[in-house]
C-alpha positions as CSV (number, residue, x, y, z in Angstrom):
1,M,-75.0,-40.2,-312.2
2,S,-75.4,-42.2,-309.0
3,F,-73.4,-45.0,-307.6
4,P,-74.5,-48.1,-305.7
5,I,-73.5,-48.1,-302.0
6,R,-71.3,-51.0,-301.2
7,S,-71.6,-52.8,-297.9
8,T,-68.3,-53.9,-296.5
9,S,-67.2,-54.9,-293.1
10,T,-63.9,-53.9,-291.5
11,A,-62.6,-57.4,-291.6
12,T,-63.6,-58.3,-295.2
13,G,-63.6,-54.9,-297.0
14,L,-61.1,-52.5,-295.6
15,H,-58.1,-54.2,-297.2
16,R,-59.6,-53.3,-300.6
17,V,-59.8,-49.6,-299.8
18,D,-57.0,-47.2,-300.7
19,L,-56.5,-45.5,-297.4
20,N,-54.4,-42.9,-299.1
21,L,-57.6,-41.4,-300.3
22,L,-58.6,-40.4,-296.7
23,P,-56.6,-37.2,-296.6
24,L,-57.9,-36.2,-300.0
25,L,-61.4,-36.9,-298.9
26,A,-60.8,-34.7,-295.8
27,A,-59.6,-31.8,-298.1
28,L,-62.6,-32.2,-300.4
29,L,-65.0,-32.2,-297.5
30,E,-63.3,-29.1,-296.0
31,H,-62.9,-27.0,-299.1
32,R,-65.9,-28.2,-301.2
33,S,-63.9,-27.5,-304.3
34,V,-61.7,-29.7,-306.4
35,T,-59.4,-26.8,-307.2
36,R,-58.9,-25.6,-303.6
37,A,-58.6,-29.1,-302.2
38,A,-55.9,-29.9,-304.8
39,Q,-54.0,-26.8,-303.7
40,A,-54.3,-27.7,-300.0
41,V,-52.7,-31.1,-300.4
42,G,-50.3,-30.2,-303.2
43,L,-51.9,-32.1,-306.1
44,T,-52.8,-31.0,-309.6
45,Q,-56.5,-30.4,-310.3
46,P,-56.7,-33.5,-312.7
47,A,-55.2,-35.7,-310.0
48,M,-57.7,-34.4,-307.4
49,S,-60.6,-34.9,-309.9
50,N,-59.4,-38.5,-310.4
51,A,-59.3,-39.0,-306.6
52,L,-62.9,-37.7,-306.3
53,Q,-64.1,-40.2,-308.9
54,R,-62.4,-43.0,-307.0
55,L,-63.9,-41.9,-303.7
56,R,-67.3,-41.7,-305.3
57,R,-67.0,-45.3,-306.6
58,T,-65.6,-46.5,-303.2
59,L,-68.3,-44.8,-301.1
60,G,-71.2,-45.1,-303.5
61,D,-72.1,-41.4,-303.2
62,E,-71.6,-38.3,-305.2
63,L,-70.0,-36.5,-302.2
64,L,-69.9,-33.1,-304.0
65,V,-72.8,-31.9,-306.2
66,R,-73.2,-28.6,-308.0
67,V,-75.9,-26.2,-306.9
68,G,-75.9,-23.1,-309.1
69,R,-72.3,-21.9,-309.3
70,H,-71.0,-23.7,-306.2
71,Y,-70.5,-27.3,-305.0
72,V,-72.1,-28.5,-301.8
73,L,-71.7,-31.6,-299.8
74,T,-74.3,-34.4,-300.1
75,E,-76.0,-35.6,-297.0
76,R,-73.7,-38.6,-296.8
77,A,-70.6,-36.4,-297.3
78,G,-71.7,-34.0,-294.5
79,A,-72.1,-37.0,-292.2
80,L,-68.5,-38.1,-293.0
81,V,-66.8,-34.8,-291.9
82,G,-66.5,-35.7,-288.2
83,P,-65.5,-39.4,-288.6
84,V,-62.9,-38.7,-291.3
85,N,-61.3,-36.0,-289.3
86,L,-61.3,-38.3,-286.2
87,I,-59.7,-41.1,-288.2
88,L,-56.9,-38.8,-289.5
89,E,-56.3,-37.2,-286.1
90,T,-56.1,-40.6,-284.4
91,A,-53.7,-41.9,-287.0
92,T,-51.5,-38.8,-286.7
93,H,-51.4,-38.5,-282.9
94,H,-51.7,-42.2,-281.8
95,V,-50.3,-44.2,-284.6
96,L,-47.8,-42.2,-286.6
97,T,-46.5,-39.9,-283.8
98,P,-43.9,-41.7,-281.5
99,P,-44.9,-41.6,-277.8
100,T,-43.0,-39.0,-275.7
101,F,-42.3,-38.6,-272.0
102,D,-41.6,-35.3,-270.3
103,P,-40.3,-36.0,-266.7
104,A,-40.7,-32.3,-265.7
105,T,-44.5,-32.4,-266.2
106,S,-45.3,-36.1,-265.8
107,D,-47.3,-37.4,-262.8
108,R,-46.7,-41.0,-263.8
109,I,-46.3,-43.8,-261.3
110,F,-43.3,-46.1,-261.8
111,R,-43.2,-49.5,-260.1
112,I,-39.8,-51.0,-259.1
113,A,-39.5,-54.5,-257.8
114,A,-36.5,-54.9,-255.6
115,T,-35.3,-56.4,-252.3
116,S,-35.0,-54.0,-249.4
117,A,-31.2,-54.1,-249.6
118,S,-31.2,-53.1,-253.3
119,A,-33.9,-50.5,-252.7
120,L,-32.0,-48.8,-249.9
121,T,-28.9,-48.8,-252.0
122,V,-30.5,-47.2,-255.1
123,L,-33.7,-45.4,-254.2
124,P,-32.4,-42.6,-251.9
125,A,-30.2,-41.1,-254.6
126,L,-32.9,-41.7,-257.2
127,S,-35.6,-40.0,-255.1
128,A,-33.4,-37.0,-254.5
129,A,-32.7,-36.7,-258.3
130,L,-36.4,-37.0,-259.2
131,A,-37.4,-34.4,-256.6
132,V,-35.5,-31.9,-258.8
133,S,-36.0,-33.1,-262.4
134,A,-39.4,-34.9,-262.1
135,P,-41.3,-33.6,-259.1
136,G,-44.6,-35.1,-260.2
137,V,-43.3,-38.6,-260.8
138,R,-44.0,-41.2,-258.1
139,L,-42.2,-44.4,-257.2
140,H,-43.9,-47.5,-255.9
141,L,-41.7,-50.3,-254.5
142,E,-42.8,-53.9,-254.8
143,P,-41.3,-57.1,-253.5
144,P,-39.3,-58.9,-256.1
145,D,-41.2,-62.2,-255.9
146,S,-44.3,-60.3,-257.1
147,A,-42.7,-59.4,-260.4
148,M,-40.0,-62.0,-261.1
149,D,-41.7,-62.9,-264.4
150,L,-42.3,-59.5,-266.1
151,T,-43.9,-61.3,-269.1
152,R,-47.0,-62.2,-267.0
153,G,-50.1,-60.4,-267.9
154,D,-50.7,-59.4,-264.3
155,A,-47.1,-58.3,-263.6
156,T,-47.1,-54.7,-262.5
157,A,-43.4,-53.8,-262.2
158,D,-41.9,-51.5,-264.8
159,V,-38.4,-52.8,-263.9
160,T,-36.9,-55.4,-261.5
161,L,-33.6,-55.1,-259.7
162,L,-32.4,-58.7,-259.8
163,P,-29.1,-60.3,-258.4
164,D,-27.0,-61.8,-261.1
165,T,-27.3,-65.2,-259.5
166,V,-31.0,-65.3,-260.4
167,P,-31.5,-66.5,-264.0
168,T,-34.0,-65.0,-266.4
169,T,-34.6,-65.0,-270.1
170,L,-35.6,-61.3,-270.1
171,P,-33.3,-58.5,-271.1
172,R,-31.0,-57.4,-268.3
173,E,-28.3,-54.8,-267.8
174,R,-25.8,-54.6,-265.0
175,L,-26.9,-51.8,-262.7
176,Y,-24.0,-52.0,-260.2
177,H,-21.4,-54.4,-258.7
178,E,-21.4,-54.9,-254.9
179,D,-18.4,-56.1,-253.0
180,W,-18.4,-57.3,-249.4
181,V,-17.1,-56.1,-246.1
182,V,-17.3,-57.5,-242.6
183,V,-19.3,-55.6,-239.9
184,A,-18.9,-55.9,-236.2
185,D,-20.0,-53.9,-233.1
186,A,-17.7,-50.9,-232.8
187,D,-16.9,-52.0,-229.2
188,N,-16.2,-55.6,-230.0
189,D,-12.9,-56.1,-228.2
190,R,-12.3,-59.6,-229.7
191,I,-11.0,-58.0,-232.9
192,G,-7.7,-56.3,-233.2
193,A,-6.5,-53.6,-235.6
194,A,-7.4,-55.6,-238.6
195,L,-9.7,-58.6,-239.2
196,T,-7.9,-62.0,-239.6
197,V,-8.9,-65.4,-241.0
198,D,-8.6,-66.6,-237.4
199,D,-11.2,-64.0,-236.4
200,L,-13.6,-65.3,-239.0
201,A,-13.1,-68.8,-237.7
202,R,-13.6,-68.2,-234.0
203,L,-16.2,-65.5,-233.9
204,P,-20.0,-66.2,-234.1
205,H,-21.7,-65.1,-237.4
206,V,-25.0,-63.7,-238.6
207,V,-25.7,-65.2,-242.0
208,F,-28.2,-64.3,-244.7
209,E,-30.2,-67.1,-246.3
210,W,-33.0,-66.9,-248.9
211,E,-35.0,-70.0,-249.8
212,G,-32.3,-72.1,-248.2
213,G,-29.5,-70.6,-250.3
214,R,-26.6,-68.3,-249.5
215,V,-24.9,-65.7,-251.6
216,G,-21.6,-66.5,-253.3
217,A,-19.5,-64.6,-250.8
218,Q,-20.9,-66.7,-247.9
219,Q,-20.5,-69.9,-249.9
220,A,-16.8,-69.0,-250.4
221,L,-16.4,-68.3,-246.7
222,A,-18.1,-71.6,-245.8
223,R,-15.7,-73.5,-248.1
224,L,-12.7,-71.9,-246.4
225,I,-14.1,-72.5,-242.9
226,P,-16.5,-75.5,-243.1
227,D,-17.3,-75.4,-239.4
228,L,-18.2,-71.7,-239.4
229,H,-19.8,-70.7,-236.2
230,V,-23.3,-69.6,-237.4
231,R,-25.3,-68.2,-234.4
232,C,-28.1,-66.4,-236.3
233,V,-29.7,-66.8,-239.8
234,V,-31.7,-63.9,-241.3
235,F,-33.8,-63.5,-244.4
236,E,-33.1,-59.8,-244.9
237,F,-29.7,-58.1,-245.2
238,L,-31.2,-55.1,-243.4
239,M,-31.6,-57.2,-240.2
240,I,-27.9,-57.8,-240.0
241,P,-26.8,-54.4,-238.5
242,S,-29.3,-54.7,-235.6
243,M,-28.4,-58.3,-235.0
244,V,-24.6,-57.5,-234.8
245,S,-24.9,-54.3,-232.8
246,G,-24.1,-54.8,-229.1
247,T,-23.0,-58.5,-229.6
248,P,-19.7,-60.3,-230.3
249,M,-21.2,-61.5,-233.7
250,I,-19.8,-60.5,-237.1
251,A,-21.4,-60.7,-240.6
252,L,-20.7,-60.1,-244.2
253,L,-22.6,-57.1,-245.6
254,Q,-22.6,-55.2,-248.9
255,R,-20.2,-52.3,-248.8
256,R,-22.8,-49.7,-249.8
257,L,-25.2,-50.9,-247.1
258,A,-22.5,-51.0,-244.5
259,R,-21.5,-47.4,-245.2
260,Q,-25.1,-46.2,-244.9
261,L,-25.9,-48.1,-241.7
262,A,-22.7,-48.3,-239.7
263,A,-23.1,-45.0,-237.8
264,Q,-26.8,-45.6,-237.0
265,H,-26.1,-49.0,-235.5
266,G,-22.6,-48.4,-234.0
267,L,-20.8,-50.7,-236.3
268,R,-17.2,-51.1,-237.3
269,V,-16.7,-51.8,-241.0
270,M,-13.6,-53.9,-242.0
271,E,-12.1,-55.4,-245.1
272,A,-12.4,-59.1,-245.4
273,P,-9.1,-60.9,-245.0
274,I,-9.9,-63.3,-247.9
275,P,-11.1,-62.5,-251.5
276,L,-14.8,-62.8,-251.9
277,P,-16.8,-62.9,-255.1
278,S,-18.8,-59.7,-255.8
279,L,-22.5,-59.5,-256.3
280,G,-24.0,-58.0,-259.4
281,I,-27.4,-56.3,-259.4
282,D,-29.1,-56.1,-262.8
283,L,-31.9,-54.1,-264.3
284,V,-34.5,-56.5,-265.8
285,W,-37.4,-55.5,-267.9
286,N,-40.1,-56.8,-270.2
287,P,-39.0,-56.6,-273.9
288,R,-42.6,-55.8,-274.8
289,T,-42.4,-52.4,-273.1
290,A,-38.7,-51.8,-273.9
291,G,-39.4,-48.9,-276.2
292,D,-41.7,-47.0,-273.9
293,P,-40.0,-43.5,-273.4
294,G,-41.0,-43.4,-269.7
295,R,-39.5,-46.7,-268.9
296,V,-36.3,-45.9,-271.0
297,W,-36.0,-42.7,-268.9
298,L,-36.5,-44.7,-265.7
299,R,-33.7,-47.1,-266.5
300,K,-31.3,-44.2,-267.3
301,Q,-32.2,-42.5,-263.9
302,L,-31.5,-45.8,-262.0
303,M,-28.1,-46.1,-263.8
304,R,-27.2,-42.5,-262.8
305,A,-28.3,-43.0,-259.2
306,V,-25.6,-45.6,-258.6
307,H,-22.7,-44.1,-260.6
């Protein structure tokens, strides 16, 4: 008995095909025997015979024909061996198997968007940890304004380090809190044993501004001292140590940065004489890639680097 070959397209015909038959077809093509194919997949012989009949109707071909005492594949069936195995292998390894990430063997590049201040705070410890646990992984640092909207199709950053003052609709998690200290040149003899509010009022300041705005701590200082003596405005926190060094100027600086840079620039680090609001730095990522094992691992490593 022969069966007419049906012409179906992927769009219009695939939904009418029972894809559960594909593993059974693969077993029949491999073993060329209903009995052995049934044993291989754990079916009874009648169930496999029924599956063969359904496959014949679906594909419009006999698939297995008897020649003497044995069954052989038809020409059509022989041509299906490679494609069927490829379909099953693709489904198993690329559809049904969850993606994995092995940091010890990976050579993946991760892109982190961050300001220089955040990068200097986080990346040294992160790089040191990865040198041991993920020696092949590479980090690329990007400016935050190139990846503020991680939902853009052309956004390249895997994660952005964003101040809590910058709004976003994307998922975010607090990476660390940063409080503020005051830095001055170590030889600044205009300051006594401890910094006072009067010192803040009379000494010249270096102030950070970004797009015309100031951080909450500087806003709080300006409210307390409206006529604050601002001698220098910078757009990078990392400029502050060099600007203060060797001058009578003082400045607010994140505590972690101040600790890292004080010795290099000859600075004195002092507690502020007034309470100042802290600054939160958040991890921000695209929810579309949230489940990627590599990016999940990266976020965990960033968390460990600052705690």
